[in-house]
Each structure stands twice: as structure tokens, then as C-alpha cells.
TORGU-48925 format. One record per residue (C-alpha): residue in three letters; x, y, z. Coordinates in steps of 0.02 Angstrom, whole numbers, padded with zeros to 5 digits, always signed. Layout:
N
AlaXYZ
...
This chain:
275
Met-02860+02352+02107
Asn-02689+02267+02020
Val-02556+02229+02153
Phe-02430+02335+02057
Leu-02550+02508+02032
Glu-02569+02512+02200
Leu-02362+02476+02233
Ile-02335+02633+02115
Arg-02492+02724+02161
Tyr-02537+02750+01997
Lys-02667+02923+02024
Asn-02497+02998+02098
Cys-02385+02948+01929
Gly-02548+03029+01848
Met-02519+03195+01951
Ala-02329+03204+01945
Gly-02338+03164+01765
Leu-02493+03296+01722
Ala-02370+03413+01802
Gly-02232+03363+01696
Val-02343+03434+01568
Ile-02396+03580+01645
Gly-02217+03627+01660
Ala-02177+03599+01476
Ala-02345+03697+01442
Ile-02294+03836+01519
Ala-02086+03837+01458
Phe-02160+03800+01261
Ser-02284+03964+01286
Ala-02122+04057+01319
Ala-01997+03989+01182
Pro-02102+03875+01073
Gly-02024+03723+01019
Asp-02084+03515+00987
Ile-02274+03481+01069
Leu-02252+03299+01025
Leu-02127+03310+01195
Met-02244+03345+01279
Pro-02309+03168+01286
Leu-02152+03089+01306
Val-02118+03213+01473
Phe-02277+03131+01569
Ile-02220+02953+01517
Ala-02026+02996+01589
Val-02115+03077+01747
Phe-02269+02946+01787
Leu-02128+02808+01760
Ile-02007+02903+01889
Thr-02150+02901+02008
Gly-02214+02721+01993
Ala-02016+02696+02004
Gly-01999+02823+02177
Asn-02149+02735+02288
Ala-02098+02540+02234
Ile-01951+02569+02296
Asn-02006+02667+02434
Asp-02096+02519+02511
Tyr-01980+02403+02459
Phe-01883+02476+02601
Asp-02017+02532+02685
Ala-02110+02351+02728
Gly-02070+02385+02927
Ile-02145+02548+02941
Asp-02283+02502+02830
Ala-02319+02352+02955
Val-02359+02486+03099
Asn-02403+02623+02996
Arg-02496+02570+02806
Pro-02528+02384+02884
Asp-02638+02370+02717
Arg-02519+02422+02554
Pro-02467+02281+02449
Ile-02276+02214+02546
Pro-02348+02216+02725
Ser-02518+02124+02690
Gly-02432+01976+02599
Arg-02498+02020+02432
Leu-02328+02058+02361
Lys-02145+02008+02375
Lys-02004+02112+02432
Gly-01925+02065+02283
Ser-02038+02092+02154
Ala-02072+02270+02210
Tyr-01865+02268+02216
Lys-01861+02227+02035
Leu-02030+02323+01963
Ser-01925+02483+02038
Ile-01775+02449+01943
Leu-01851+02410+01773
Leu-01958+02602+01787
Phe-01842+02681+01851
Ala-01721+02638+01694
Ser-01885+02660+01591
Gly-01903+02814+01654
Ile-01728+02890+01647
Leu-01729+02826+01436
Thr-01878+02924+01403
Ala-01796+03054+01455
Tyr-01667+03047+01343
Phe-01758+03067+01215
Ile-01810+03243+01261
Gly-01657+03310+01298
Thr-01507+03336+01392
Ala-01575+03451+01510
Pro-01700+03325+01557
Phe-01598+03164+01571
Ile-01487+03249+01660
Ile-01647+03299+01780
Ala-01720+03115+01788
Ser-01526+03034+01821
Phe-01523+03138+01965
Asn-01698+03119+02031
Ser-01701+02938+02035
Leu-01548+02938+02129
Leu-01613+03067+02238
Leu-01784+02955+02259
Tyr-01678+02797+02289
Phe-01584+02866+02431
Tyr-01739+02947+02505
Ala-01807+02778+02512
Phe-01619+02684+02578
Ser-01584+02818+02712
Leu-01629+02999+02682
Lys-01800+02978+02742
Arg-01748+02958+02916
Lys-01654+03070+02903
Val-01701+03266+03001
Phe-01767+03346+02900
Val-01673+03318+02751
Gly-01787+03181+02723
Asn-01938+03307+02692
Leu-01848+03428+02583
Ser-01804+03286+02480
Val-01971+03249+02438
Ser-02031+03425+02441
Tyr-01841+03449+02303
Leu-01913+03318+02198
Thr-02112+03336+02201
Gly-02080+03544+02135
Ser-01951+03499+02021
Thr-02089+03424+01919
Phe-02109+03592+01842
Leu-01918+03606+01824
Phe-01928+03457+01712
Gly-02061+03495+01598
Gly-01991+03653+01568
Ala-01797+03583+01534
Ala-01892+03508+01378
Tyr-01911+03664+01286
Gly-01736+03742+01329
Lys-01744+03909+01404
Gly-01902+03897+01476
Ile-01869+03818+01618
Glu-01871+04009+01680
Ala-02025+04001+01691
Thr-02045+03853+01758
Tyr-01960+03934+01951
Val-02121+04007+02019
Leu-02208+03840+02036
Phe-02089+03743+02050
Phe-02041+03857+02218
Leu-02224+03857+02279
Ser-02259+03670+02256
Met-02088+03654+02341
Leu-02169+03764+02515
Ala-02340+03657+02478
Thr-02272+03480+02484
Leu-02125+03525+02610
Ala-02267+03579+02738
Arg-02385+03392+02729
Glu-02212+03292+02730
Ile-02202+03354+02876
Val-02378+03338+02948
Lys-02355+03156+02909
Ala-02222+03142+02982
Ile-02311+03192+03145
Glu-02440+03081+03085
Asp-02327+02902+03067
Ile-02224+02965+03212
Glu-02241+02788+03292
Gly-02202+02689+03153
Asp-02063+02784+03104
Lys-01996+02799+03312
Lys-02006+02591+03311
Asp-01906+02600+03119
Gly-01758+02700+03200
Ala-01791+02818+03103
Val-01754+03031+03160
Thr-01879+03116+03095
Leu-01929+03345+03134
Pro-02029+03258+03256
Ile-01953+03136+03341
Arg-01805+03270+03348
Ile-01887+03422+03428
Gly-02063+03382+03486
Glu-02249+03367+03379
Arg-02306+03553+03432
Pro-02123+03643+03374
Ser-02157+03524+03191
Ala-02336+03577+03197
Tyr-02318+03775+03173
Ile-02186+03749+03051
Ala-02289+03650+02939
Ser-02413+03802+02992
Gly-02273+03930+02936
Val-02213+03835+02798
Gly-02402+03815+02713
Met-02446+04016+02765
Leu-02307+04061+02665
Ala-02363+03935+02511
Val-02542+04061+02540
Leu-02468+04194+02555
Leu-02371+04172+02392
Ser-02503+04082+02270
Pro-02537+04250+02199
Val-02377+04268+02117
Pro-02421+04188+01957
Phe-02548+04293+01908
Ile-02448+04439+01963
Trp-02299+04401+01837
Gly-02420+04356+01696
Leu-02396+04173+01697
Phe-02570+04117+01726
Ser-02743+04178+01687
Thr-02899+04264+01796
Gly-02948+04056+01795
Tyr-02800+04000+01891
Leu-02835+04160+02055
Ile-03007+04091+02072
Val-02955+03907+02065
Val-02825+03913+02162
Gly-02951+04029+02286
Ile-03021+03877+02335
Ala-02862+03799+02364
Asp-02772+03920+02466
Ile-02951+03908+02562
Ile-02907+03738+02609
Phe-02745+03743+02655
Leu-02777+03859+02802
Tyr-02901+03717+02863
Ala-02753+03594+02833
Val-02642+03739+02943
Phe-02797+03762+03067
Leu-02787+03553+03100
Ile-02634+03523+03140
Leu-02647+03649+03262
Lys-02788+03580+03312
Lys-02692+03435+03368
Asn-02742+03319+03205
Pro-02611+03258+03089
Ser-02705+03117+03003
Ala-02854+03240+02945
Ser-02728+03375+02910
Ser-02614+03270+02800
Lys-02788+03218+02699
Tyr-02830+03392+02671
Phe-02691+03455+02607
Lys-02670+03326+02468
Val-02852+03401+02424
Ala-02761+03568+02437
Met-02639+03518+02332
Phe-02739+03445+02178
Ile-02855+03583+02191
Ala-02691+03691+02135
Leu-02611+03557+02038
Val-02834+03590+01944
Ala-02779+03794+01952
Phe-02602+03773+01872
Ile-02707+03685+01729
Ala-02826+03858+01735
Gly-02709+03990+01717
Ser-02615+03902+01597
Phe-02741+03819+01497
Leu-02895+03929+01481
Arg-02787+04090+01428
């Protein structure tokens, strides 16, 4: 695999871009506009997500040397300076693309780019603030897509909130998983501050809330029955991830949270496009 594609985590970028398109499609159905904006939404989200991943690896080289020594920078396959330059180029390209979509997407893209930079620089090392930042950023991909179609953005609010909850649960689990490396780097994460067990309870509670609220988009008429069927599968996996974190297995729990979030994204696709 090309080291630059590995650096930006291109699969995650693609998923984020798809989430943006889903938000755009839902907004389009509520307030139709230029359908050709959707490819631009995908490109902008892909680029800015990739930039965020690259700048995160730049600032996290020390932590990754402990937690993920196989990543491009700690493994010696890529220089830190190259990762930094690439991230700035991607940020600029993503913001420029958003400019051609509209004023609201441009503002969201600019704000999110700044937040991604400062998250990597310092926010991720602060108790709970880093977790909330990532949760907002993940959910905001739906808002960004919705913003391409003016008032249609209102239809994406519930997806924004559900995505935030699911991401927040996984972020706390990841912090539990990475506690050793974070301690060595001087980070003060939630598990370091209050302990692994209390953090696991919080992650479980947030994950359970996401499961309980998952039928809301169907109840509100945003999605078809296809959403309800697929999201039911995601909910089962979410519950298993919760079970694993309560059984003190953060590594496996994090993986299953990720799988569940991917299936939830498929549910959003099924609900919005298979009417």
C-alpha cells in the first residue's frame, strides 16, 4: 500500500465522504437543488478527513511509537515533515472545494479543519474534550452534506446526534485501549483521570443510548424500512461491543464498535436510497 494512502487512512476517508453524501442526499430530498454538488461534498470530506489523519500522526509520533509502531512515521517509512506538508495541502484543497459548494459548507469545512489541527496538537490530551471533538467532527460530516442544500440541513440533525453518540462511545473505549502510550506521552485522558472501570461504564451508557435512539430516523420518516432492518444488525453488534468493554476487553470492543458504525452507515444508505 502507498505510504501516503496509509497515512491518511483512505478507507476512513471514503467512509466519511460517503457519510457526507448521505447527509446531502437526505437534505436534497427535503430541499432539492443541484445534484452535482454531491461529488464535491464527497471530495471535500475525503480531503479534510485525510488531512486530519495525517496531522494527527504528525503530532502523535511519540504515542504511536508505543501504541502503533507500524504506522508510517514511527516505522520510519515516512518523515514527519512530509506528513505535515501533506496535511496542510489536503486541508487547503478540502476548504477550497467546500468554497465552491456554498457559504455554509465553506464555514463548516474551515472550522472543522482548525478543530482537527488543534485536536491533534493539544485537545486530544485533555480530559473528555478530545473525545467530544472527535465525536462532533464525525457527526458533522452529515451536517456538512446537508448544508449543501440550505434548509435541508435540518433533516440531518438526528444523524449528526446519533453519529456523535456512537463515536463518543468508541473514542472512550479507544482511550482505555491506549492508556499505556497516553501516560508515557503525558496525556490526561478520561481513563487516566477517573480510571478504566468508570470510563467503561460511561462508554457503555453512551453506546446504549445510541442503540435506544437508533429507530428515531425511521419514526420521523427520514428513512425507509430498509434502515430499520440493517440498523438492527448494527445495534446487536453495538451491544456486543458494550459487553466486551464491560468484560475489560477494550481492544476487541473498539473493533466491534467500528464494525457496528460501518453497518450503521450502510443502514443510512439503505434507508435513504432504497425507498
